[in-house]
C-alpha positions, 0 to 999 in steps of 0.5 A, spaced: 499 500 500 505 504 501 507 505 494 500 507 492 500 512 497 507 515 495 504 515 488 498 518 489 501 523 494 507 524 490 508 531 492 508 530 500 513 527 504 511 522 509 514 520 516 514 512 516 515 507 522 521 503 520 519 496 519 511 497 519 510 498 511 505 492 511 501 495 517 499 501 513 492 502 512 491 509 509 492 516 509 490 522 513 489 528 509 486 534 512 488 542 511 495 540 507 497 535 513 498 529 510 500 523 514 500 515 514 495 511 518 498 504 521 494 498 524 495 497 531 493 490 530 498 489 524 504 492 527 503 487 533 503 481 528 509 484 525 513 484 532 510 478 534 514 474 528 520 476 532 518 476 539 513 474 544 506 477 543 507 480 550 514 483 548 511 486 542 505 490 546 511 492 550 515 494 545 510 497 541 507 502 546 513 504 549 517 505 542 512 507 537 505 509 540 509 514 544 513 517 539 512 524 537 516 526 530 512 533 529 506 534 525 507 529 520 507 523 526 503 517 523 497 516 526 495 509 529 488 506 529 487 502 535 483 496 532 486 490 536 480 488 540 481 481 541 
């Protein structure tokens, strides 16, 4: 999906969370503020490939959710309700 997004928004620069391209589910685009949207569930699944699910949650919430990279910081869609 990231390639399609970059193609459509070719004039924009996106901040990406490294290693989570497969967790991108869309784009926020309002008032010239364009940023990527990531699925929490997909991010946890990606991390769970290399660590326990408990460690994946801990890593994700400590290192990704709390990260602020300015106005273009990606959005996380909290969609993990199971």
